[in-house]
C-alpha positions in Angstrom: -7.0 -11.8 6.7 -6.4 -13.9 9.6 -4.9 -12.7 12.9 -3.8 -15.2 15.5 -2.6 -14.0 18.9 -0.6 -16.7 20.6 -2.2 -19.7 18.9 0.4 -22.0 20.4 0.2 -20.8 24.0 -0.5 -23.5 26.7 -0.5 -26.2 24.1 1.6 -29.5 24.3 3.9 -30.1 21.4 1.5 -32.5 19.5 -1.5 -30.0 19.8 0.8 -27.1 18.9 1.9 -28.8 15.7 -1.7 -29.7 14.8 -3.0 -26.1 15.3 0.0 -24.7 13.5 -0.4 -27.1 10.5 -4.1 -26.1 10.3 -3.2 -22.4 10.3 -0.6 -23.0 7.6 -3.0 -25.0 5.4 -5.8 -22.4 5.9 -3.6 -19.4 5.1 -3.2 -20.0 1.4 -3.8 -16.8 -0.6 -4.7 -15.0 2.6 -2.7 -12.5 4.7 -2.0 -14.2 8.0 -0.6 -12.5 11.1 0.8 -14.6 13.9 1.7 -13.1 17.2 3.9 -15.4 19.1 6.4 -15.4 21.9 7.3 -19.2 21.7 8.9 -19.9 18.3 7.9 -22.9 16.2 8.6 -24.5 12.9 5.8 -22.2 11.5 8.3 -19.4 11.4 10.4 -21.3 9.0 7.4 -21.1 6.6 6.7 -17.4 7.1 7.0 -15.1 4.1 8.1 -12.3 6.5 9.0 -12.1 10.2 8.8 -8.8 12.1 10.8 -8.8 15.4 9.6 -6.4 18.0 11.2 -5.3 21.3 9.3 -3.0 23.6 6.9 -2.0 20.8 9.8 -1.1 18.3 10.7 -3.0 15.1 14.1 -4.4 15.6 14.4 -6.7 12.5 12.5 -8.0 9.5 13.1 -10.7 7.1 12.7 -14.4 6.6 13.8 -17.1 9.1 17.1 -17.9 7.5 18.1 -14.2 6.8 17.3 -13.4 10.5 19.3 -16.3 11.8 22.4 -15.2 9.7 22.1 -11.6 11.1 23.0 -12.8 14.6 20.6 -10.2 16.0 17.7 -10.4 18.4 15.8 -13.1 16.5 18.9 -15.3 16.4 19.3 -14.9 20.2 15.8 -15.6 21.0 15.6 -18.6 18.5 18.8 -20.0 20.1 17.7 -19.7 23.7 14.4 -21.4 22.9 16.0 -24.1 20.9 18.3 -24.7 23.9 15.3 -24.9 26.2 13.5 -27.4 24.1 16.6 -29.6 24.0 17.0 -29.5 27.8 13.3 -30.3 28.2 13.7 -33.4 26.2 16.5 -34.7 28.2 
């Protein structure tokens, strides 16, 4: 089992993708727990996402399900996506 706590913190976009791709490649047949505040494409590959708020589980599911639910995950994902777009401009 691997547990990664904020593996993408303080990384530029290129370094973040490199680290997350390595984690994805290494996780085959092993339980891997990623604790993140900043979303990434890695979440789209996750078998299960658990969304916590104030230490309480708010939602569980895969990326597409959680986006369709329009809950906390959808809100956080949308805000971070908008921030990424505005940073590019």
